N, C-alpha and C positions, 0 to 999 in steps of 0.2 A: 495282493495289490502292490505291496512294497517291491516284490520281485519284478513286476511289470514296469514300475517307475524306474528302477535301476537298469533294466534292459533297455528302455527308451533312452536313458541318459548315456549309456554305453554306445548305442547305435548312433546317437547324435554326435557324440565325440568322435567316433570313427568316420562319420560322414564329413564332419568339419575338418578332420585331419586329412582326409582324401582330397578335399577341395583345396586345402592349403598346399599340399604337395603338388597337386596338378597345376596350380597357379604359379608356384615357384619354379617348376620345370619348363614352363612355357617361355620360349625365347622369341624375341622379336628381331627381325633383320631389317636394318635400315639401308636403303639404297642411296648412295651418294647422288646428290643432284648434279646434273651436267654443268660443267663450268660455264660461266657467263661469257658472252662474246667479248665484253670489255676487259675481263680478266685475261682472256687468251690473247687479245690484242696487246695488252701491256706486257705480258710475258714474252711475246714475239718481238718486242722492242718498239712498238708504236709509241709515239709521243702524244701527250694530251695538250691541247690548246684550249684555254678558256675563251669563250666568246665574250668580247667586251664592247665591240663597236657595232653600229648598224650594218656596215658592209660585211663584217664577219657573220652577223646574224642572217643576212641574205644568202651568203654562201652555205651556211649550215642548213637553212631551210630548203635550199635547192637540192641537197643530197637526199636520196631515198632512204627513209628511216629503216634501220635494221640491216642495211646492206653496205658492203665495202664498194666504193666507187673509185674510178680512176680520175685523178685531177692533175692539172698541169700548173707548175709555178716556175716562172723564168725559164721556160723551155724544158724543164725536167718533169718526169712523170713520178707521181706519188699516189698513194692509196689513202682514202679518207673514209672514216666511219663516223657518222653523226650520233651524238648522244644529246638529243634535244632536251630531254628532261633535266639534264645537268648543265646545259649550255656549254657543252664541250664537244670538240672534234678530235678524233684520234687520227694521226697521220703516220704513214710509214713508207719505207722504200720497197723496192721489188723484193729484196732479200727478206725484209721483215714480213712482207705479205706472204712469201713462200713459207716462212716459219709459222705464220698464223694458219695457213691452209693445212700444214702438216699437223698442227695441234688440233685443228677441227677434225681431221680425218681420224686421229687417235681417239678423240672424244666420241666420235660417232660409232667407233668400234666398241668402245666401253659402254656407251649409252645408246642402244640400238634405235631409240625413238628420236634421237637428236636430228634436227633438220640442218643439213650442211649445205652452204652455198659455195661450191668449189671455185667459182670464178667471180670476179667483180661484176656487179650488175649496176643498172642505173645509167646515169648520164655521165658523159665525160665533160668536165668543166674545163674550158680553155685556159682560163687564168684564175687560179685560186690564190688570191693575194690578201694582204691585210693581216696575215698571221705571223709574219716574219719567216725566217727560213724553216722549211719543213723537214729537211734532211738532217743527217748527222753532223752537219757543219756548225751546229749551235755550240756556243761556249759560254 
């Protein structure tokens, strides 16, 4: 009877050791989340503008959410991306928009499921004012 108890104890110890080794050797691979559009816009040089007036809020709400739109200010073309949740609009020039598109293309290669919108969508706003200068002339 005593031999049977010792044999069970040894078998339990071996089973516990096998489970512990099996769990220790299991590795998990984490996949990096695709970069957020807002981060890519900032990295491309887009400027952020906080919405503080009613006129600015009208412009923000006129932009299609989640899309970069073409806007005009003082006869110049800019690109705008609304962040309604944070009362912010991201604006950039043609060169900054091209850098953003390049970053999106790279991200879509690295994250195959990423939805990329290669060209601006939405409406063209004739006069996007109330935010001050949108280009790189700010000082």
